[in-house]
C-alpha positions in Angstrom: -3.2 11.1 -44.1 -4.0 12.8 -40.7 -3.5 9.5 -38.9 0.3 9.6 -39.5 1.1 12.2 -36.8 -1.1 10.5 -34.3 0.4 7.1 -35.1 3.9 8.6 -34.7 3.0 10.0 -31.3 1.5 6.7 -30.1 4.6 4.9 -31.3 6.8 7.4 -29.4 4.8 7.0 -26.2 4.9 3.3 -26.5 8.7 3.4 -26.9 9.1 5.7 -23.8 7.1 3.2 -21.7 9.0 0.2 -22.9 12.4 1.8 -22.4 11.5 3.9 -19.3 13.5 6.8 -20.8 12.8 10.1 -19.0 10.5 8.4 -16.5 9.9 10.1 -13.2 7.5 7.8 -11.5 7.7 4.1 -10.7 4.6 1.9 -10.3 5.2 -1.4 -8.5 2.8 -4.3 -8.7 4.0 -7.7 -7.4 7.3 -8.4 -9.0 6.8 -5.9 -11.9 8.1 -2.4 -11.9 6.8 0.2 -14.5 8.8 3.3 -15.2 6.2 5.8 -16.2 5.8 9.5 -16.8 3.9 11.7 -14.4 2.9 14.2 -17.0 1.2 11.5 -19.1 -0.3 9.2 -16.4 -1.4 11.9 -14.0 -3.1 13.9 -16.8 -5.1 10.8 -17.7 -6.0 9.5 -14.2 -7.4 11.3 -11.2 -6.1 8.6 -8.9 -2.5 9.1 -10.0 -2.9 12.8 -10.1 -4.0 12.9 -6.5 -1.3 10.5 -5.4 1.4 12.7 -7.1 0.1 16.2 -6.4 -0.9 16.0 -2.8 1.3 15.5 0.3 1.3 11.7 0.0 4.4 9.6 0.4 4.1 8.7 -3.3 4.5 12.3 -4.4 7.8 12.5 -2.4 9.3 9.1 -3.2 8.1 8.9 -6.8 7.0 5.3 -6.2 3.4 4.0 -6.1 2.9 0.4 -4.8 -0.1 -1.3 -6.2 1.0 -4.8 -5.2 -2.4 -5.5 -3.6 -4.0 -5.1 -7.0 -4.4 -7.6 -9.8 -1.1 -7.6 -11.8 -2.7 -8.1 -15.2 -5.2 -5.3 -14.6 -2.5 -2.9 -13.5 -0.3 -3.7 -16.5 -3.3 -3.2 -18.9 -4.2 0.1 -17.2 -0.7 1.5 -17.4 -0.3 0.6 -21.0 -3.7 2.2 -21.8 -2.9 5.4 -19.8 0.6 5.8 -21.1 0.2 4.8 -24.7 -3.2 5.8 -26.1 -5.7 8.6 -26.0 -8.7 6.3 -26.3 -9.1 5.9 -22.5 -9.8 8.5 -19.8 -9.6 8.5 -16.1 
């Protein structure tokens, strides 16, 4: 019975990622663009937290370019960080 609220939250987070609604950060990898949420991804990843909270270009532009990284790995990482609480930074 206690899983229902958690499942509802995970579903809502997945919907936000898919729709990009209320996103305030864009991650680019190759041809793909991901509209993500700083509050979610930065709280789950030291890398993104550092990029967005220090005086880096990414913090000012709201765009992080990971085009030199593996596209499949980046997609998997974003989905894990944005949608579930099973993974940590």
